[in-house]
C-alpha positions in Angstrom: 59.6 -66.9 42.4 57.5 -64.9 39.9 55.7 -62.6 42.4 59.0 -61.6 44.1 60.0 -58.0 44.1 63.9 -58.3 44.3 65.6 -60.4 41.7 67.6 -62.0 44.5 64.7 -63.6 45.9 63.3 -64.2 42.7 65.4 -65.0 39.6 68.6 -65.5 41.3 67.3 -67.1 44.6 68.9 -70.7 43.4 72.5 -68.5 43.3 72.6 -67.2 46.8 70.1 -69.6 48.6 73.1 -70.3 51.3 72.9 -66.6 52.9 69.1 -67.1 53.9 70.5 -68.9 56.9 72.4 -65.8 58.1 70.1 -62.7 56.3 66.9 -64.2 56.3 64.0 -62.5 59.2 63.9 -66.6 60.1 67.8 -66.2 60.6 67.8 -63.0 62.6 64.9 -64.1 65.1 67.5 -67.4 65.4 70.4 -65.6 66.4 68.7 -63.4 68.6 67.5 -66.3 70.6 70.6 -67.7 70.5 72.3 -64.8 72.1 69.3 -64.4 74.5 70.1 -68.2 75.8 73.9 -67.8 75.8 73.9 -64.5 77.9 71.1 -66.4 80.7 73.8 -69.4 80.5 76.8 -66.7 81.1 74.4 -65.5 84.4 74.3 -69.0 85.6 78.0 -69.9 85.2 79.0 -66.3 87.0 76.7 -67.4 88.9 74.2 -64.4 90.0 72.8 -65.5 93.7 69.4 -66.3 92.7 70.8 -68.7 89.7 73.2 -70.8 92.0 70.5 -73.4 92.1 69.5 -73.4 88.6 69.5 -76.8 87.2 72.8 -76.9 85.0 71.5 -79.8 82.9 68.6 -77.6 81.9 71.5 -75.6 80.0 71.7 -78.1 77.5 68.0 -78.1 76.8 68.2 -74.0 76.3 71.2 -74.4 74.3 69.1 -77.3 72.0 66.6 -75.0 71.5 68.8 -72.3 70.3 70.8 -74.8 67.9 67.3 -76.5 66.8 65.3 -73.3 66.6 63.0 -73.6 63.6 60.9 -71.6 60.7 57.6 -72.7 63.1 59.5 -71.2 66.1 60.1 -68.2 64.1 56.3 -67.9 63.3 55.5 -68.0 67.1 58.1 -65.3 67.6 56.4 -63.4 64.9 52.8 -63.7 66.4 54.1 -62.7 69.9 55.4 -59.5 68.0 51.9 -59.1 66.3 50.9 -58.1 69.8 54.2 -56.6 71.4 55.1 -54.3 68.3 58.7 -54.8 69.1 60.8 -57.6 67.7 63.5 -58.2 70.8 60.6 -58.3 73.2 59.3 -60.7 71.5 62.0 -63.4 71.5 62.2 -62.3 75.2 58.6 -63.5 75.3 59.0 -66.7 73.5 61.6 -67.6 75.5 60.0 -67.3 78.9 57.0 -69.4 77.4 59.8 -72.0 76.9 61.2 -71.6 80.3 57.5 -72.4 81.9 57.3 -75.5 79.6 60.9 -76.8 80.6 59.5 -76.7 84.1 62.3 -73.6 84.7 59.6 -70.9 84.9 61.0 -69.6 88.4 64.1 -68.2 86.8 62.4 -66.9 83.4 63.1 -63.1 84.8 66.9 -63.5 84.0 66.0 -63.6 80.6 67.1 -60.5 79.1 68.2 -59.2 82.6 69.3 -55.6 82.5 69.7 -55.4 78.5 68.3 -53.5 75.9 67.6 -54.4 72.5 70.9 -53.3 70.8 72.4 -55.7 73.5 70.8 -58.4 71.4 71.0 -56.8 67.7 74.4 -55.6 67.7 75.6 -58.9 69.0 73.5 -61.0 66.8 74.0 -58.7 63.6 78.3 -59.1 63.9 77.6 -62.6 64.5 75.7 -63.4 61.5 77.7 -61.3 59.1 80.8 -62.9 60.8 79.4 -66.5 59.9 78.4 -65.2 56.1 81.5 -63.9 55.3 83.2 -66.9 56.4 80.7 -69.8 55.1 79.6 -68.2 52.2 81.4 -65.1 50.8 85.1 -66.1 51.5 84.8 -69.5 49.7 83.4 -68.1 46.8 86.0 -65.2 46.6 88.8 -67.8 47.0 87.4 -70.1 44.9 87.1 -67.5 41.5 90.4 -66.2 42.6 92.1 -69.7 42.4 90.6 -69.9 39.0 91.7 -66.3 38.1 95.3 -67.3 39.4 95.4 -70.8 37.1 94.3 -68.7 34.2 97.5 -66.4 35.2 99.9 -69.8 35.2 98.7 -71.2 32.2 99.1 -68.1 29.6 101.9 -67.1 31.6 104.5 -67.5 28.6 101.7 -65.7 26.2 102.7 -62.2 24.9 100.2 -59.7 24.4 100.3 -56.4 23.4 99.8 -53.9 26.0 97.9 -50.8 26.1 98.0 -47.5 27.7 95.9 -44.4 27.0 94.3 -47.2 24.7 97.6 -46.8 22.6 100.1 -49.8 22.1 102.6 -49.9 24.4 105.5 -51.9 25.6 104.5 -55.5 25.3 103.4 -57.7 28.3 102.5 -61.4 29.0 98.8 -62.2 29.3 99.2 -64.3 32.2 100.6 -61.8 34.1 98.1 -59.0 33.4 95.8 -61.7 35.1 98.1 -62.1 38.2 98.0 -58.5 38.6 94.1 -58.9 39.4 95.3 -61.8 42.0 97.7 -59.8 43.8 95.1 -56.5 44.0 92.6 -59.2 45.2 95.0 -60.8 47.9 96.3 -57.4 49.2 92.6 -56.5 49.9 91.5 -59.7 51.4 94.5 -59.2 53.5 93.6 -55.9 55.1 89.9 -56.9 55.3 90.4 -60.3 56.7 92.1 -57.8 59.8 89.1 -56.1 60.5 87.3 -57.6 63.8 84.1 -58.2 64.4 83.0 -56.0 66.9 79.7 -56.1 69.2 77.9 -53.8 71.7 76.8 -55.2 75.2 76.5 -52.9 77.9 72.7 -52.2 78.9 70.6 -49.2 78.1 72.9 -46.3 77.1 76.2 -48.6 77.7 77.3 -48.3 81.0 75.8 -51.5 82.3 73.5 -49.0 84.7 70.6 -51.5 85.6 73.4 -54.3 86.1 75.4 -52.2 88.6 72.2 -51.3 90.3 71.2 -54.6 90.6 74.9 -56.1 91.4 77.0 -53.6 92.5 79.4 -56.2 93.8 79.9 -57.7 90.1 82.6 -56.6 87.5 80.2 -56.3 84.4 82.6 -54.6 82.4 84.8 -58.2 82.7 81.8 -59.8 82.6 80.6 -58.1 79.3 84.2 -58.7 78.0 84.4 -62.5 78.6 80.9 -63.0 77.1 81.3 -61.3 74.0 84.6 -62.4 73.6 84.3 -66.1 75.1 80.8 -67.3 74.7 80.2 -65.5 71.1 84.1 -65.2 69.9 83.3 -61.6 68.9 85.1 -58.3 70.2 83.5 -56.1 72.5 83.3 -52.5 71.5 83.6 -50.0 74.6 82.7 -47.4 75.2 79.7 -47.2 73.3 76.5 -45.4 73.4 73.2 -47.2 73.4 74.2 -48.9 70.2 77.4 -50.2 68.4 79.3 -47.2 66.8 79.6 -49.3 63.3 83.0 -48.1 62.4 84.4 -51.5 61.7 81.7 -52.5 60.2 81.8 -49.6 57.7 85.4 -50.4 57.3 84.5 -54.1 56.1 81.8 -53.2 53.7 84.2 -50.3 52.1 87.0 -53.5 52.1 84.2 -55.4 50.2 83.7 -52.6 48.0 87.3 -52.2 47.4 87.4 -56.1 46.1 84.4 -55.7 44.1 85.9 -52.4 42.4 88.9 -54.7 41.6 86.5 -57.4 39.9 84.4 -54.6 37.9 88.1 -53.5 36.4 88.6 -57.6 35.7 85.3 -57.5 33.6 85.6 -54.3 32.0 89.2 -55.4 30.6 88.2 -59.1 29.8 85.1 -57.8 27.8 87.3 -55.7 26.0 89.6 -58.8 25.4 86.8 -60.3 24.1 85.6 -57.5 21.7 89.3 -57.8 20.2 89.2 -61.4 19.5 91.6 -62.0 22.1 89.4 -64.4 23.6 86.8 -66.2 21.8 83.6 -68.1 24.0 82.6 -71.9 24.2 79.1 -71.7 22.6 76.8 -73.7 25.2 74.3 -75.5 23.4 70.6 -74.4 23.3 71.7 -70.9 24.3 70.9 -67.4 22.5 73.1 -64.6 22.0 70.7 -62.3 20.6 66.6 -62.3 19.5 67.7 -61.0 15.9 71.3 -62.0 15.6 72.0 -65.7 15.2 75.6 -65.7 15.3 76.3 -63.7 18.6 78.0 -65.1 21.5 78.1 -62.1 24.0 79.8 -62.0 27.1 76.9 -61.6 29.5 78.8 -63.2 32.3 80.8 -60.4 32.7 78.1 -57.7 32.1 76.1 -59.3 34.3 78.9 -59.8 37.1 79.8 -56.0 36.4 76.0 -54.8 37.1 75.3 -56.9 40.1 79.6 -55.8 41.5 78.1 -51.9 40.9 74.7 -52.1 42.8 76.3 -54.2 45.6 78.7 -51.4 45.6 76.0 -48.4 45.8 74.6 -50.5 48.8 77.6 -50.6 50.7 78.4 -47.2 50.3 75.2 -46.1 52.0 75.6 -48.7 54.7 79.3 -47.3 55.3 78.2 -43.8 55.2 75.0 -44.0 57.2 75.6 -46.7 59.9 78.3 -44.7 62.0 76.3 -41.8 62.0 73.2 -42.0 64.6 72.0 -38.8 66.6 73.0 -38.4 70.5 73.1 -41.9 72.0 70.7 -43.5 69.4 67.9 -43.0 66.8 66.5 -45.9 64.9 67.5 -45.3 61.5 70.2 -47.9 61.9 67.6 -50.6 62.6 66.2 -50.9 59.0 69.4 -50.3 57.1 71.0 -53.3 59.1 68.2 -55.5 58.0 69.8 -54.9 54.6 73.4 -55.7 54.8 72.2 -59.2 52.8 71.2 -57.4 50.0 75.1 -56.4 48.8 76.4 -59.7 49.9 74.0 -61.4 47.6 74.7 -59.2 44.8 78.2 -59.8 45.5 78.2 -63.5 45.3 75.9 -63.3 42.3 78.6 -61.5 40.6 81.5 -63.7 42.1 79.4 -66.5 40.3 78.9 -65.1 37.1 83.0 -64.3 36.8 83.6 -67.5 37.6 81.4 -69.0 34.7 82.7 -66.2 32.2 86.1 -66.7 33.0 85.8 -70.8 32.5 84.1 -70.2 28.9 87.2 -68.3 27.3 88.8 -69.6 24.5 92.2 -68.3 24.1 93.0 -66.5 20.4 96.7 -66.7 20.6 97.0 -65.9 16.7 95.1 -63.1 17.3 97.4 -61.6 19.9 100.4 -62.4 17.4 98.8 -60.6 15.0 98.3 -57.1 17.0 102.1 -57.6 18.0 103.3 -58.2 14.2 101.4 -54.9 13.4 102.8 -52.9 16.3 106.7 -53.3 15.8 106.7 -49.6 16.9 106.6 -50.9 20.4 110.4 -52.1 20.4 111.4 -48.7 19.8 111.3 -48.2 23.8 114.1 -50.8 24.0 116.4 -49.8 21.0 116.6 -46.4 22.5 117.9 -47.8 25.9 120.4 -50.0 24.4 121.5 -46.8 22.2 121.5 -44.7 25.5 123.5 -47.3 27.1 125.9 -47.1 24.1 126.4 -43.3 24.3 124.7 -42.7 21.0 123.3 -39.1 20.4 119.6 -38.6 20.9 118.5 -42.1 20.3 115.0 -41.0 21.8 114.4 -38.0 19.2 115.8 -40.4 16.5 113.3 -43.3 17.2 110.4 -40.9 17.5 110.7 -39.3 14.3 110.8 -43.4 13.2 107.5 -44.5 15.2 105.4 -41.5 16.4 101.9 -41.1 14.8 102.9 -43.2 12.3 100.2 -45.8 11.0 102.2 -48.9 10.4 106.1 -49.6 11.3 106.8 -53.3 10.9 109.9 -55.2 10.8 111.3 -53.9 7.7 111.6 -50.1 8.8 112.9 -51.0 12.3 115.7 -53.3 10.9 116.2 -50.5 8.0 116.8 -48.1 10.8 119.1 -50.4 12.7 121.4 -50.7 9.7 121.6 -47.1 9.3 122.9 -46.7 12.6 126.6 -45.8 13.0 127.1 -48.4 15.7 129.1 -52.0 15.5 127.8 -55.0 14.4 127.2 -56.8 17.4 125.4 -54.1 18.7 123.0 -53.9 15.6 122.5 -57.9 16.0 121.3 -57.3 19.7 118.9 -54.7 18.3 117.5 -57.0 15.7 117.2 -59.4 18.2 114.7 -57.5 19.7 110.9 -58.2 18.9 107.6 -57.5 19.9 107.2 -61.5 21.0 110.3 -61.4 23.1 110.4 -57.7 24.4 108.0 -58.6 27.5 110.5 -58.1 30.5 109.9 -60.0 33.5 107.9 -59.7 36.7 
């Protein structure tokens, strides 16, 4: 949409369309309706005395109403909200009208019975977020991870010069360097998946005040635990104030941020390898790399991903910092902030797709990697000096330091000449000469 303010709803809308089922205004209203219907159903099944004669066949109709809630239904709710100026009350009034239409109007005062708005919002939000994570974010991350792991396996035997502090260092394997990122992603995902999705459900200030006033004989705490844990498959937070304290939500967002940060690190490394000609990129017919320079094939996918990951992380950070902080029992600052939780998720998904696209375009330039190794024979000095240490040779580190440190070029000839001059046996010399930048890669 050319008139969209956010690129999420404009330029990138097709990439994140699946998220509208969870983070749009329509989705939030639908989840609120679902929570209200599930709560009423739980009261019927308790049962409250006044709901003992409720026609249970109508529960299926109510569930159908929630599950088939349409955009037209959401427009009705928004119409009511324009009068009430209260979004959750509008949902309650919508359902009361539906009860009348279904012929069960005599029971409609038990819609939203004893609840405050945050009992609905702080259950709807973690539920929609849980569904979005499991149905959109996690599959996208797993797909990216599988591609990265596959490249790591494909290039497992490809030796590569390592660089520490930007300087030539002990050689490594290209595949192993990619597997480092896979392992990092796996660990952070493991930690993230241990964070439960928690919901607040306990009335105006979290104590079930109105519930106990009306029905003191009911164990409302157990009811709340069962409703949130059973009907909604969430974990009930208690004790709470009027709102959920969002600590777990903050932990979730910071976990997602750490995963994004790992991918920023990956993007910058791959970008650098491309600039070093370790990788070429597949040319896509019709694409233009530069408006001025026809030869260019830019690493735009990794640049796009890095930008979107950074933007997502800035918002994740604000969410994690702000949401757990509320004045006394509740202020309203969480409400407007919560409406934006889909924004960093969207930027993250855009980035996942960009990284995946970029990885899919990489063309390994193995000759360039080997050329770099051949230019840097000094990196085998570490292995040589440790074998000499094993043999009791005097001051091997210092001898190799004098040979290699700060030299513009130390090649095979210089290294082998150094070995020939050593006062060690021929077997040791042969062992030392067998070391090359291509095979001095260790194991992992």
